C-alpha positions as CSV (number, residue, x, y, z in Angstrom):
1,M,10.5,-24.9,15.9
2,F,8.4,-22.2,14.0
3,R,8.1,-20.3,17.1
4,K,11.6,-21.2,18.9
5,E,15.3,-20.8,17.6
6,T,16.0,-24.2,17.2
7,F,18.9,-24.7,14.5
8,G,21.7,-22.7,16.3
9,G,21.4,-19.6,14.1
10,N,21.4,-15.8,14.8
11,G,18.5,-16.0,17.2
12,R,15.5,-15.2,14.3
13,T,12.3,-17.8,13.8
14,C,9.9,-18.1,11.5
15,E,7.5,-15.3,13.9
16,T,10.2,-13.4,13.3
17,C,9.2,-12.1,9.9
18,H,6.2,-13.3,9.3
19,S,4.1,-12.3,12.7
20,P,0.8,-14.3,14.1
21,S,-1.8,-11.5,13.3
22,T,-1.3,-11.0,9.6
23,G,1.7,-13.6,8.6
24,T,3.8,-10.9,7.3
25,L,5.9,-8.0,8.3
26,S,4.9,-4.1,8.5
27,P,6.5,-1.4,8.3
28,D,4.6,-0.4,12.0
29,D,5.9,-3.7,13.0
30,V,9.7,-3.3,12.6
31,Q,9.0,-0.1,14.0
32,K,7.6,-1.5,17.5
33,R,11.2,-3.7,17.6
34,L,13.4,-2.8,19.4
35,P,17.0,-2.6,19.0
36,G,18.9,-5.7,19.1
37,D,16.0,-7.6,17.9
38,P,17.2,-10.4,15.5
39,L,15.3,-9.3,13.1
40,F,18.1,-6.4,12.7
41,L,21.2,-8.8,11.5
42,H,22.1,-10.1,8.2
43,D,19.8,-9.4,5.3
44,G,17.2,-7.1,7.1
45,L,20.2,-3.9,7.7
46,D,20.8,-1.9,4.7
47,D,23.6,-3.9,2.9
48,G,24.0,-6.6,4.7
49,V,26.5,-5.3,7.1
50,S,24.5,-1.7,9.0
51,G,21.7,0.1,8.2
52,T,17.8,-0.2,9.4
53,S,16.7,2.8,7.1
54,R,14.7,0.6,4.4
55,I,13.4,-2.3,6.9
56,S,12.2,0.4,9.0
57,E,10.7,2.5,5.6
58,H,9.7,-0.3,3.3
59,A,9.9,-3.6,5.7
60,T,11.6,-5.2,2.9
61,I,14.5,-8.3,3.1
62,R,17.7,-7.9,1.4
63,I,17.7,-11.7,-0.4
64,V,20.4,-12.4,-2.7
65,R,20.0,-14.9,-5.9
66,P,22.5,-17.1,-7.4
67,L,21.8,-16.0,-11.6
68,P,20.5,-19.4,-13.2
69,P,22.5,-20.5,-16.2
70,N,21.3,-18.4,-18.9
71,V,21.1,-14.8,-17.6
72,R,23.8,-12.4,-17.1
73,I,24.5,-9.1,-16.0
74,A,25.6,-6.7,-18.5
75,E,27.5,-4.2,-16.2
76,D,29.1,-7.3,-14.3
77,P,28.7,-10.6,-16.3
78,S,31.4,-12.4,-13.9
79,T,29.1,-11.9,-11.5
80,T,27.4,-15.3,-10.2
81,S,25.0,-13.4,-8.2
82,V,21.9,-10.5,-7.0
83,V,21.0,-8.6,-4.8
84,L,17.0,-8.0,-4.5
85,L,15.0,-5.9,-2.1
86,R,11.8,-7.9,-1.6
87,G,8.7,-7.9,0.8
88,I,8.0,-10.9,2.5
89,P,4.9,-13.0,1.8
90,T,1.8,-13.6,4.2
91,T,1.4,-17.4,5.1
92,L,-1.9,-16.1,5.6
93,N,-4.2,-18.9,3.9
94,T,-1.0,-19.7,1.5
95,P,0.2,-23.0,3.4
96,A,-2.5,-25.1,2.8
97,L,-4.5,-23.1,0.3
98,D,-2.1,-21.8,-2.4
99,P,0.3,-23.9,-4.1
100,A,2.6,-21.1,-5.0
101,L,5.4,-20.5,-2.6
102,M,7.8,-17.3,-3.1
103,Y,6.7,-14.4,-4.9
104,D,9.0,-15.9,-8.2
105,L,7.8,-19.9,-7.2
106,R,11.0,-20.9,-6.3
107,A,9.5,-22.7,-3.3
108,R,8.6,-26.2,-4.6
109,N,6.6,-26.8,-1.4
110,L,6.4,-26.4,2.5
111,S,9.7,-28.1,3.3
112,D,11.7,-26.6,0.7
113,Q,10.4,-22.9,1.8
114,A,11.2,-24.0,5.3
115,L,14.4,-25.2,4.4
116,G,15.5,-21.9,2.7
117,A,14.0,-19.4,5.2
118,I,16.6,-21.8,7.8
119,H,19.5,-21.2,5.3
120,D,19.2,-17.2,4.1
121,H,17.3,-16.0,6.9
122,A,18.5,-17.5,10.1
123,Q,21.9,-18.5,9.2
124,N,21.4,-22.0,10.7
125,T,24.7,-24.0,12.0
126,V,22.7,-27.2,12.9
127,E,20.5,-28.5,9.8
128,P,17.5,-29.8,10.3
129,T,16.0,-33.2,9.8
130,A,13.3,-33.9,7.3
131,E,10.9,-34.9,9.4
132,Q,11.7,-31.2,12.0
133,L,10.8,-29.6,8.1
134,A,8.0,-31.7,7.6
135,L,6.8,-30.6,11.4
136,I,6.9,-27.3,10.3
137,A,5.0,-27.1,7.1
138,E,2.1,-29.3,8.9
139,F,1.4,-26.7,11.2
140,Q,1.4,-24.7,8.7
141,R,-1.4,-26.2,6.8
142,T,-3.4,-27.1,9.9
143,D,-3.2,-24.1,12.9
144,K,-5.8,-21.8,12.9
145,R,-3.6,-18.9,12.3
146,F,-2.9,-19.7,8.8
147,F,-6.4,-18.7,8.1
148,S,-8.1,-15.0,7.6
149,S,-11.4,-16.9,8.4
150,D,-13.5,-20.2,9.2
151,V,-14.7,-20.5,6.0
152,L,-11.0,-20.2,4.8
153,E,-10.3,-22.9,7.3
154,E,-12.8,-25.3,6.6
155,F,-12.0,-25.1,2.6
156,S,-8.6,-26.3,3.4
157,R,-10.0,-29.4,5.0
158,G,-12.7,-30.0,1.9
159,G,-15.6,-28.1,2.7
160,P,-17.3,-25.4,-0.1
161,A,-15.3,-23.2,-1.5
162,P,-15.3,-19.6,-0.4
163,E,-18.0,-17.1,-2.2
164,L,-17.6,-13.4,-2.8
165,P,-20.2,-12.0,-0.6
166,P,-22.1,-10.0,-2.2
167,G,-21.3,-6.6,-0.3
168,N,-23.6,-4.2,1.6
169,T,-23.0,-0.6,0.6
170,K,-23.2,0.6,-3.1
171,S,-20.0,1.0,-3.1
172,E,-19.3,-1.7,-2.3
173,Q,-21.7,-3.8,-4.6
174,R,-20.0,-2.0,-7.4
175,G,-16.7,-2.8,-6.2
176,R,-17.9,-6.2,-6.0
177,L,-18.6,-6.8,-10.0
178,M,-14.8,-5.8,-10.7
179,F,-14.0,-9.4,-9.0
180,V,-16.6,-11.4,-10.6
181,E,-15.6,-12.9,-13.5
182,A,-16.9,-11.0,-16.8
183,E,-15.9,-10.4,-20.2
184,V,-14.0,-6.8,-20.0
185,T,-15.8,-4.9,-22.6
186,P,-15.3,-1.0,-23.6
187,G,-16.7,1.9,-20.7
188,S,-17.3,-1.0,-18.4
189,T,-15.2,-1.9,-14.9
190,N,-17.2,-5.4,-15.1
191,G,-14.5,-7.9,-14.5
192,I,-10.9,-6.3,-15.0
193,C,-10.1,-7.5,-11.5
194,A,-11.2,-10.9,-12.1
195,L,-8.6,-10.8,-15.1
196,C,-6.2,-12.3,-12.4
197,H,-8.0,-12.4,-8.9
198,S,-9.9,-15.6,-10.3
199,G,-11.1,-19.3,-8.9
200,P,-11.5,-20.3,-5.6
201,M,-8.6,-18.4,-4.1
202,L,-8.5,-15.0,-6.1
203,N,-5.1,-16.3,-7.4
204,Q,-5.5,-17.7,-10.7
205,T,-5.9,-15.9,-14.1
206,S,-9.5,-16.1,-16.0
207,R,-10.6,-17.8,-19.2
208,F,-11.5,-14.1,-20.4
209,N,-7.5,-13.3,-20.0
210,L,-6.1,-12.5,-23.4
211,R,-3.0,-12.6,-22.3
212,A,-2.5,-15.5,-19.7
213,P,-4.2,-19.4,-20.4
214,P,-6.9,-20.3,-17.8
215,G,-5.9,-20.6,-14.2
216,A,-2.1,-19.0,-14.8
217,R,-0.4,-18.3,-10.9
218,I,2.2,-15.5,-12.4
219,A,1.5,-12.1,-13.8
220,N,3.0,-8.6,-14.8
221,I,1.3,-6.0,-13.6
222,G,4.1,-3.1,-13.9
223,V,5.8,-3.4,-10.7
224,S,9.0,-3.9,-11.4
225,E,9.2,-1.3,-15.0
226,R,7.6,1.7,-12.6
227,N,10.1,0.8,-9.5
228,L,8.1,3.2,-7.4
229,L,11.5,3.1,-4.9
230,N,13.9,3.5,-7.1
231,L,15.5,0.3,-6.4
232,P,19.1,-0.2,-7.6
233,E,18.5,-1.6,-11.6
234,Y,20.3,-4.3,-13.1
235,T,21.0,-4.8,-17.1
236,F,19.8,-8.5,-17.9
237,L,21.3,-10.5,-20.6
238,I,19.0,-13.5,-21.0
239,D,19.5,-16.2,-23.1
240,N,16.9,-19.0,-24.4
241,G,20.2,-21.4,-25.0
242,S,20.0,-21.2,-28.8
243,G,22.2,-17.7,-28.8
244,D,19.0,-15.7,-28.7
245,V,19.8,-13.0,-26.0
246,R,17.5,-10.1,-24.4
247,T,18.0,-7.6,-22.5
248,V,15.8,-6.9,-19.8
249,R,16.4,-3.2,-17.7
250,S,15.0,-4.2,-14.7
251,P,15.7,-3.6,-10.1
252,D,13.7,-7.5,-10.2
253,L,13.2,-9.8,-13.1
254,G,11.0,-12.4,-11.0
255,I,10.0,-15.4,-12.6
256,P,13.4,-15.8,-15.1
257,L,15.9,-16.1,-11.7
258,T,13.7,-19.0,-10.7
259,N,16.1,-22.2,-11.6
260,P,14.7,-24.5,-12.3
261,R,12.2,-23.2,-14.0
262,P,8.7,-23.1,-11.8
263,P,5.8,-25.0,-13.2
264,G,3.6,-23.7,-15.6
265,V,6.5,-21.9,-17.6
266,P,6.9,-22.8,-21.0
267,P,10.5,-24.3,-21.9
268,P,12.5,-22.1,-23.6
269,S,12.0,-23.7,-27.1
270,V,8.3,-22.3,-26.5
271,R,8.7,-19.4,-25.1
272,H,11.7,-16.6,-24.8
273,P,12.6,-16.9,-20.9
274,A,12.8,-13.1,-21.5
275,F,9.1,-13.0,-22.4
276,F,8.6,-13.7,-18.2
277,A,10.7,-10.7,-17.4
278,N,8.8,-9.1,-14.5
279,F,6.6,-12.1,-13.5
280,F,5.8,-12.5,-10.4
281,K,2.9,-14.8,-8.2
282,I,0.0,-13.4,-8.6
283,P,-1.1,-13.6,-4.2
284,S,-4.9,-14.4,-2.9
285,L,-7.1,-11.9,-1.7
286,W,-9.0,-13.9,0.5
287,G,-7.8,-11.5,4.0
288,V,-5.5,-8.8,1.8
289,K,-6.9,-6.0,3.9
290,K,-4.5,-7.5,6.8
291,T,-1.5,-8.3,4.6
292,A,0.0,-4.7,3.7
293,P,2.5,-4.1,2.1
294,Y,1.5,-5.1,-1.2
295,F,3.2,-6.1,-4.6
296,H,7.2,-7.7,-4.3
297,D,9.2,-5.2,-3.5
298,N,6.3,-3.6,-0.8
299,S,6.3,-0.7,-2.5
300,A,2.6,0.2,-2.0
301,K,1.5,0.4,1.4
302,T,-1.9,0.9,1.5
303,L,-5.1,-0.4,-0.6
304,E,-5.5,3.1,-1.6
305,E,-2.5,2.7,-2.8
306,V,-3.1,-0.3,-4.9
307,A,-6.3,0.9,-6.3
308,A,-4.0,4.1,-7.4
309,F,-1.6,1.7,-9.1
310,Y,-3.9,-0.3,-11.0
311,T,-5.6,3.1,-12.1
312,N,-2.2,3.4,-14.1
313,M,-1.9,0.8,-14.7
314,F,-5.5,0.0,-16.9
315,A,-5.0,3.5,-18.4
316,N,-1.5,1.7,-20.6
317,V,-3.2,-1.2,-21.4
318,N,-5.2,-1.6,-24.9
319,P,-7.6,-0.4,-25.1
320,P,-7.4,1.7,-22.2
321,I,-9.4,1.6,-19.6
322,Q,-10.0,4.8,-17.5
323,L,-10.5,4.2,-13.5
324,T,-12.4,7.1,-11.0
325,A,-11.4,8.3,-8.1
326,Q,-14.8,6.3,-7.0
327,D,-14.3,3.6,-8.6
328,E,-11.3,3.2,-7.0
329,A,-12.7,3.6,-3.1
330,D,-15.3,1.0,-5.1
331,M,-12.8,-1.2,-4.6
332,V,-10.9,-0.8,-1.6
333,A,-14.4,-1.1,-0.5
334,Y,-14.6,-4.7,-1.9
335,L,-10.9,-5.7,-0.6
336,K,-11.9,-5.2,2.3
337,L,-14.7,-6.8,2.5
338,L,-12.6,-10.2,1.7
339,R,-11.8,-11.5,5.2
């Protein structure tokens, strides 16, 4: 069912968008597809009807998300949905080892995720049974193709947690220090990546992150705010349920569009939902060199572009952290070791 069109849809299967080798879809993958491939249908088209320039350049999919009851768009208050352009989250290591599914955490489990894809992307005419969804989920949890290494496959079966590789070159060893949990101090880059990429899967906030509780699985690093691809922006009006309406201008709100509220996000009585504007899932870094493009909008095509993005981000935190060209090279060198 993962590999063969099963539910009377538009010809797509899971493999249409989730490559067997990377678990995702890159512009190179798209450009190798022939005209008539089911990828070039529906949400793969520029406006949902025609045009393939967007998916060819950025490998993003057109997502139509219903607006939660507390979110409206100022430009059209009567609309009940919003169009977003997102990359395809990799299935590498995720099904068995990461409980946070989708960039906005909207899928509560693998069966829900599969059902959503069958409905939204494959446009099925035959409804999958609960058993079929469970079989798809089990395949993703157990097949070797969904793990970037034997160590991670063993970890999924109760084996020891993966450990950060020591690094062979001086650059790799310097880069490793960025990913070791440590208190960040002025003038040092030690621990800066571990603030959000800690835990066995390198996808949780650490105890040294003063902006989030330890173990949080979402963060805002400014991808939507910078909007490097110049995506269409909306003026979102977000209500906390008590009449406190806050305005956020963004191409993609992320977490506040997920309804019901995802696990780990406090209720509006504790934290205004607008606080989580532009928050997205923290992805695992194991196997990251295989899973380009990066970020929820695919705005970074290479690890070098990821490093440059973080140089800009860290320069704008308080107090600022200045990354050099060598720091960027060290970060990339170490990311490439995370198999």
